[in-house]
matplotlib code that plots the C-alpha trace (Angstrom):
import matplotlib.pyplot as plt

x = [20.1, 17.1, 14.0, 11.1, 8.4, 5.5, 4.6, 1.3, 2.7, 6.0, 6.8, 10.3, 12.4, 16.1, 18.7, 21.6, 24.9, 25.7, 28.6, 28.6, 25.0, 22.5, 19.2, 16.1, 14.2, 11.3, 8.9, 5.9, 2.4, 1.7, 4.9, 3.8, 1.1, 3.9, 4.8, 8.0, 10.2, 12.8, 15.4, 18.2, 19.6, 18.2, 19.3, 20.1, 17.2, 14.2, 11.8, 12.8, 12.4, 8.9, 8.0, 9.0, 6.8, 3.8, 3.9, 3.8, 0.9, -1.0, -0.3, -1.7, -4.9, -4.3, -5.6, -2.9, -2.7, 0.4, 0.8, 3.6, 4.6, 7.0, 5.0, 8.0, 6.8, 3.2, 4.0, 6.1, 3.4, 0.7, 2.8, 2.6, -1.1, -2.2, -5.1, -7.3, -7.1, -7.3, -10.8, -9.9, -7.5, -8.3, -5.7, -5.7, -3.6, -4.5, -2.2, -4.7, -6.7, -8.7, -10.3, -10.0, -10.4, -13.0, -12.1, -14.2, -12.4, -15.6, -17.6, -18.9, -18.3, -20.1, -20.3, -19.3, -16.0, -14.9, -16.0, -13.7, -10.8, -11.1, -11.3, -8.2, -6.4, -7.2, -6.2, -2.9, -2.2, -2.9, -0.7, 2.2, 1.5, 0.7, 3.4, 4.4, 0.9, -0.2, -1.6, -3.8, -6.7, -6.4, -6.4, -9.5, -11.5, -10.3, -11.2, -14.7, -15.1, -14.2, -16.4, -19.3, -18.8, -18.5, -21.9, -23.5, -23.8, -22.8, -20.1, -16.4, -13.0, -13.8, -16.5, -14.2, -13.9, -17.6, -18.4, -16.3, -17.3, -20.9, -23.3, -26.3, -24.4, -23.0, -26.5, -27.7, -24.8, -25.4, -28.8, -27.1, -25.0, -26.1, -23.1, -24.1, -20.5, -20.0, -23.3, -22.5, -19.2, -21.0, -24.0, -22.3, -18.6, -18.1, -21.1, -20.6, -16.8, -16.1, -13.5, -11.5, -11.1, -10.7, -7.0, -5.5, -7.6, -10.0, -7.7, -4.8, -7.2, -8.7, -5.3, -3.9, -7.0, -6.9, -3.3, -4.4, -7.4, -5.4, -4.1, -6.7, -5.8, -7.2, -10.3, -10.9, -10.3, -12.0, -15.5, -18.9, -19.1, -16.2, -16.7, -15.1, -15.6, -13.0, -15.1, -14.4, -10.7, -10.5, -13.3, -13.0, -9.3, -8.8, -5.5, -5.3, -2.4, -2.1, 0.4, 0.8, 3.7, 4.8, 6.7, 3.5, 0.8, 2.9, 4.4, 1.5, -1.1, 0.8, 1.1, -2.4, -4.1, -1.7, -2.0, -5.8, -6.2, -4.1, -6.1, -9.4, -8.1, -6.9, -10.2, -12.1, -9.9, -10.4, -14.2, -15.5, -16.0, -14.6, -11.0, -11.8, -14.0, -11.4, -9.3, -5.6, -4.6, -0.9, -0.3, 2.9, 4.0, 7.1, 8.6, 6.7, 7.9, 6.0, 2.6, 3.0, 0.8, -0.1, -2.0, -0.3, 1.8, -1.3, -1.7, 1.9, 1.4, -1.6, -2.6, -6.3, -7.3, -6.1, -3.5, 0.0, 2.4, 5.5, 7.0, 10.2, 12.2, 15.8, 16.8, 15.6, 15.7, 12.7, 10.4, 9.7, 10.9, 7.5, 7.1, 10.6, 9.9, 6.7, 8.5, 11.4, 9.2, 6.5, 7.6, 8.6, 11.0, 13.6, 15.6, 18.5, 20.2, 23.2, 22.6, 24.5, 26.8, 24.2, 21.6, 24.2, 25.1, 21.4, 20.9, 24.1, 22.8, 19.4, 21.0, 23.5, 27.3, 27.6, 26.8, 29.1, 28.5, 31.0, 28.9, 25.9, 27.6, 29.4, 26.7, 26.6, 23.4, 20.7, 22.5, 20.7, 21.2, 18.0, 16.3, 13.6, 10.6, 10.4, 7.4, 6.8, 10.4, 13.1, 16.1, 19.7, 20.8, 22.2, 23.1, 21.3, 21.1, 17.7, 16.4, 17.2, 14.6, 11.7, 11.7, 9.1, 5.9, 2.2, -1.2, -0.6, -2.7, -5.6, -5.6, -5.5, -8.4, -10.6, -9.9, -10.6, -14.0, -15.0, -13.7, -12.9, -15.3, -15.5, -19.0, -18.6, -16.9, -18.6, -20.9, -19.6, -19.6, -22.0, -24.1, -21.3, -19.1, -21.7, -20.2, -20.8, -23.6, -23.0, -21.8, -24.3, -24.2, -22.3, -24.4, -23.1, -23.9, -27.4, -28.1, -26.9, -28.8, -32.0, -31.3, -30.5, -33.9, -35.6, -33.7, -34.7, -38.3, -38.4, -37.3, -40.8, -41.8, -41.1, -38.0, -39.7, -41.7, -38.6, -36.6, -39.4, -40.0, -36.3, -35.9, -38.9, -37.7, -34.2, -35.6, -37.7, -34.6, -32.6, -35.3, -35.7, -32.0, -31.3, -29.8, -32.3, -34.7, -34.8, -33.3, -33.3, -29.5]
y = [-12.4, -14.1, -14.6, -13.3, -15.8, -16.1, -18.9, -18.9, -20.3, -18.6, -14.9, -14.5, -11.6, -12.5, -14.9, -16.9, -17.6, -21.2, -22.9, -20.1, -20.8, -18.0, -19.4, -17.3, -18.0, -16.4, -16.8, -19.2, -17.8, -19.5, -18.0, -14.5, -14.7, -13.8, -10.6, -9.2, -6.4, -4.6, -2.3, -0.4, 3.0, 5.0, 4.0, 0.4, -1.3, -1.4, 0.2, -2.2, -5.2, -4.2, -3.4, -6.9, -8.4, -6.2, -6.9, -10.6, -10.2, -8.2, -10.8, -13.5, -11.7, -10.9, -8.0, -5.4, -2.1, 0.1, 3.2, 5.3, 8.7, 9.4, 8.6, 7.0, 3.4, 4.2, 5.7, 2.7, 0.2, 2.0, 1.0, -2.7, -3.3, -5.6, -4.8, -7.4, -5.5, -1.9, -1.5, -3.0, -0.2, 2.5, 5.2, 7.6, 10.7, 13.7, 15.9, 15.6, 18.7, 18.6, 15.3, 15.2, 11.8, 12.2, 10.2, 10.8, 9.4, 9.2, 7.2, 3.6, 3.1, -0.1, -0.4, 1.1, -0.7, 0.3, 3.9, 4.1, 2.4, 4.8, 7.9, 6.8, 6.1, 9.6, 11.2, 9.3, 10.5, 14.1, 13.7, 12.9, 16.1, 18.5, 17.5, 21.2, 22.0, 18.7, 18.5, 16.0, 18.5, 19.0, 15.2, 14.9, 17.5, 16.3, 12.6, 13.6, 15.8, 13.0, 10.5, 12.9, 13.5, 9.7, 9.3, 11.6, 10.2, 12.7, 14.5, 14.7, 15.7, 19.2, 19.5, 19.4, 23.2, 23.9, 21.4, 23.3, 26.9, 26.7, 26.1, 25.4, 22.8, 21.3, 21.0, 19.2, 16.7, 16.0, 14.6, 11.6, 10.7, 7.5, 7.4, 9.0, 10.0, 11.7, 13.5, 14.7, 16.1, 18.4, 19.3, 19.9, 20.1, 21.8, 24.2, 25.2, 25.6, 26.5, 29.1, 26.4, 24.6, 27.6, 28.4, 25.0, 23.0, 24.8, 27.5, 25.1, 22.7, 25.6, 27.0, 23.6, 22.6, 26.0, 25.3, 21.9, 23.4, 26.0, 23.1, 22.5, 18.9, 18.3, 20.3, 18.4, 14.9, 15.2, 16.1, 14.4, 10.7, 8.6, 7.4, 4.1, 1.3, -0.3, -3.5, -3.5, -3.0, -6.1, -8.4, -7.8, -8.0, -4.4, -3.0, 0.1, 2.5, 5.5, 8.2, 10.5, 12.6, 14.9, 17.1, 17.8, 18.0, 18.9, 16.7, 17.1, 16.4, 13.3, 11.9, 12.6, 11.2, 8.2, 7.2, 7.8, 5.7, 2.9, 3.1, 2.7, -0.2, -2.0, -1.4, -2.8, -5.9, -6.4, -6.8, -10.0, -12.0, -15.6, -15.7, -18.5, -16.1, -13.3, -12.8, -12.1, -8.5, -7.8, -4.5, -2.7, 0.4, 2.3, 4.7, 2.7, 4.9, 7.9, 6.2, 3.9, 4.7, 3.1, -0.1, -1.2, -3.6, -5.8, -6.4, -7.4, -10.1, -11.7, -13.2, -13.7, -10.3, -11.4, -8.6, -9.6, -6.7, -5.9, -2.8, -0.9, 2.1, 3.3, 3.3, 1.5, 4.8, 6.0, 3.7, 3.5, 0.6, -1.0, -1.2, -2.5, -5.3, -6.2, -6.4, -8.6, -10.6, -11.4, -10.8, -14.0, -12.7, -10.0, -8.5, -6.1, -4.0, -1.9, -0.2, 2.2, 1.0, 1.2, -0.7, -3.2, -3.9, -4.6, -6.8, -8.7, -9.8, -10.7, -12.7, -14.5, -15.2, -15.9, -12.2, -9.4, -5.6, -5.3, -7.5, -5.3, -1.9, -2.9, -4.5, -3.3, -2.0, -4.7, -7.1, -8.3, -10.5, -12.2, -14.7, -16.3, -18.0, -21.5, -23.7, -21.7, -21.9, -19.1, -20.1, -19.4, -16.0, -15.9, -13.3, -12.8, -10.4, -8.9, -8.8, -5.6, -2.8, -3.4, -1.6, 1.0, -0.1, -0.1, 1.6, 4.3, 7.1, 4.9, 3.6, 7.2, 8.3, 5.4, 5.8, 9.5, 8.8, 6.2, 7.8, 11.5, 14.4, 15.8, 15.4, 16.2, 12.9, 10.4, 7.8, 4.3, 1.8, -0.7, -1.3, -3.4, -0.3, 2.0, 5.1, 5.5, 7.7, 11.4, 12.1, 13.3, 16.8, 17.1, 17.3, 20.8, 22.0, 20.6, 22.1, 25.6, 25.6, 24.9, 27.6, 30.1, 29.4, 30.1, 33.4, 34.6, 33.7, 35.8, 39.1, 40.6, 39.8, 41.9, 41.1, 39.5, 37.1, 36.5, 35.4, 33.2, 31.6, 31.0, 29.4, 27.1, 26.3, 25.6, 23.0, 21.5, 21.2, 19.6, 16.9, 16.5, 16.1, 13.8, 10.4, 7.6, 9.7, 9.9, 13.1, 14.6, 14.6]
z = [-20.2, -18.8, -20.9, -18.8, -18.0, -15.7, -13.3, -11.6, -8.4, -8.3, -8.6, -10.2, -9.0, -9.1, -10.2, -8.6, -10.1, -9.3, -11.0, -13.6, -14.4, -13.9, -12.6, -12.1, -8.9, -6.9, -4.1, -3.9, -3.7, -0.4, 1.1, 0.1, 2.8, 5.3, 3.4, 1.9, 3.4, 1.2, 2.6, 0.8, -0.2, -3.0, -6.5, -5.6, -7.5, -5.1, -7.5, -10.4, -8.1, -7.1, -10.7, -11.8, -9.2, -9.9, -13.6, -12.9, -10.5, -13.1, -15.8, -13.6, -13.1, -9.4, -7.4, -7.0, -5.1, -5.4, -3.1, -4.4, -2.8, -5.7, -8.8, -10.6, -9.9, -10.5, -14.0, -14.8, -14.0, -16.1, -19.1, -18.3, -17.9, -20.7, -23.0, -21.2, -17.9, -18.9, -17.6, -14.2, -13.4, -10.7, -11.1, -8.2, -9.0, -6.8, -8.9, -11.8, -11.0, -14.2, -13.2, -9.4, -7.9, -5.1, -2.0, 1.1, 4.1, 6.1, 3.6, 4.2, 7.9, 8.8, 12.6, 15.9, 16.2, 12.8, 13.5, 16.5, 14.8, 11.9, 14.2, 16.1, 12.9, 11.5, 14.8, 14.6, 11.1, 12.0, 15.1, 12.8, 10.8, 13.7, 16.2, 16.8, 18.3, 19.6, 23.1, 25.0, 24.9, 21.2, 20.7, 23.0, 21.0, 17.6, 18.4, 19.6, 16.5, 14.1, 15.9, 15.7, 11.9, 11.3, 13.0, 10.5, 6.9, 4.2, 6.2, 5.2, 6.5, 5.4, 8.1, 11.1, 11.5, 10.8, 13.5, 16.0, 15.0, 13.6, 16.5, 14.3, 12.3, 15.5, 17.1, 14.0, 14.1, 17.8, 16.8, 15.2, 18.3, 20.1, 22.4, 25.7, 26.6, 23.2, 23.4, 27.0, 25.7, 23.3, 25.3, 28.6, 28.6, 25.2, 25.3, 28.9, 28.9, 25.3, 26.3, 28.1, 24.8, 22.5, 22.8, 23.5, 21.0, 18.7, 17.5, 16.6, 14.8, 12.9, 11.9, 10.9, 9.0, 7.3, 6.1, 4.7, 3.0, 1.2, -0.9, -3.7, -3.8, -0.3, -1.1, -4.4, -3.1, 0.4, -0.4, -0.9, -1.8, -3.1, -6.7, -6.1, -3.6, -1.4, -1.7, -5.5, -4.9, -2.7, -4.0, -7.8, -8.1, -9.3, -10.3, -8.0, -8.7, -6.3, -7.1, -4.1, -5.5, -2.6, -5.1, -7.0, -4.3, -1.2, 1.5, 4.0, 1.4, 0.2, 3.7, 4.7, 1.5, 1.3, 4.9, 4.9, 1.8, 3.3, 6.6, 4.8, 2.7, 5.8, 7.7, 4.7, 4.6, 8.3, 8.1, 9.4, 6.2, 6.5, 5.4, 2.9, 1.0, 0.8, -2.3, -2.1, -2.7, -3.3, -1.6, -2.6, -0.7, -1.8, 0.8, 3.4, 6.3, 5.0, 5.2, 8.2, 11.2, 14.5, 14.0, 10.8, 12.8, 13.5, 9.8, 9.3, 11.9, 10.2, 6.9, 7.6, 6.0, 2.6, 2.2, 1.1, 1.9, -0.2, 1.4, 0.8, 2.2, 2.8, 6.4, 9.6, 11.5, 9.4, 11.3, 15.0, 17.2, 17.6, 13.8, 13.4, 15.9, 14.1, 10.7, 11.9, 14.1, 11.6, 8.0, 6.2, 3.5, 4.0, 1.2, 1.7, -1.0, 0.0, 3.3, 5.7, 8.5, 11.3, 9.3, 8.3, 11.9, 12.7, 9.6, 10.0, 13.4, 11.9, 9.0, 11.2, 11.1, 7.4, 6.6, 7.6, 7.8, 5.0, 2.8, 3.3, 2.9, -0.4, -2.4, -6.0, -7.6, -8.1, -5.8, -2.7, 0.4, 1.4, 3.7, 1.6, 3.0, 1.3, 2.1, 5.3, 6.6, 6.3, 4.2, 5.2, 3.9, 0.4, -2.3, -5.6, -8.5, -9.1, -12.7, -14.8, -15.2, -17.5, -20.9, -21.5, -23.2, -22.9, -22.8, -20.2, -21.9, -22.5, -18.9, -17.5, -19.8, -18.8, -15.1, -15.4, -17.0, -14.4, -11.2, -11.9, -11.3, -14.8, -16.1, -19.8, -20.7, -23.0, -21.5, -20.6, -23.4, -21.7, -18.6, -17.1, -17.2, -15.7, -14.2, -10.4, -9.4, -9.0, -5.5, -2.9, -1.6, 1.7, 4.8, 5.6, 2.1, 2.2, 5.6, 4.6, 1.3, 3.1, 5.8, 3.0, 1.4, 4.8, 5.1, 1.6, 2.1, 5.3, 3.8, 3.6, 7.2, 10.3, 12.3, 15.2, 13.1, 10.9, 13.9, 15.3, 11.9, 11.2, 14.7, 14.1, 10.6, 11.8, 14.2, 11.4, 9.2, 12.0, 12.3, 8.5, 7.9, 10.9, 10.1, 9.5, 7.5, 3.7, 2.6, -0.9, -1.3]

ax = plt.figure().add_subplot(projection="3d")
ax.plot(x, y, z, "-o")
ax.set_aspect("equal")
plt.show()
């Protein structure tokens, strides 16, 4: 057996058997800038391989983010966070309904270009979920709706349907729009021809959003302000562990939250800070195909954003052709566990004449064939044995409790131990909630007046509230 050890410049993940001597080896830090791709059938050792690498990154004080749709790997890693880094963990588990982790997808959008990229990314994610009802007109209305909500601070994913169905709220949101084409859509096209949009777009959006919102996980995690900062995840070398278990929270919720979290992380990494000032973040994505969306290919082709991808899944048919080309055209290190015959044919051509389809379809568990990037150049393919699974250990319960206190919604927890561990501010009320509360107060105060004066006063007050709550003014949220 190999004695585990850590090397600051090399991440150990396997061993070779040369002249009956087992020698551990790994990948250099600089070579990880070109990312790592792992393919193989279930039960062959992909999770154990990723766990070994994550544990070493954590031990070296690196920034790590794991996105896991199955929870198995996330739970395993929680047991290997050392005492010194417990308070650096952000554990995002939407299945924890007692302490829901609030994540507002619409928070912290910095500029116009980011706003449009985020809107298109969200539309792409929903396209994957709503293929059975998707039409060009639905996409048109949904894109404009999301762009409008992103232009209004304090809104969330939950406000899409109210924007389409509540005229008063919609008129308020229009006040924040600076884009003339977008404003024209609402004030002319939508208001004058609403029936034209009703059946092909509004009704399907309302129905699909209604289905999503019956899931309490979506309602709990998608409202008000996020309690964590993507800036911290990237700049402060946090250990971010995301467990989007589709068996616990539902497949659609897992895909929506996982893809949305990944989208926001990528957008934050893409901001214009000089690459020299960016810290590396090792981004591990298990079941990669479930979270991949249009645009992720651009990140696999670049290292300037500071993200170092390590992704895994089972079959090449799970990803589209464009993403497959991006992976095999840009990723530096490719590792294959046992695969099926069609994938073996593709990989054999990729690896070259020394590797046959038979080699790839008959690999025993934990055995791999790989092309390893060494000093910026790909090696010839060779076989290796990945290291065995890690034994159970650790501080899982303490980590979960601390992360609940710092980032969960429960308010009865004990106060943080020091100013340096100050809990984030209570989230702001949503824009829709604030608007409706103020309108309800107007309605109650008008009870003793005659109907005509009531209507006049409420109309006047509504206009005042629209101005008071318009973006750019200080509001008592």
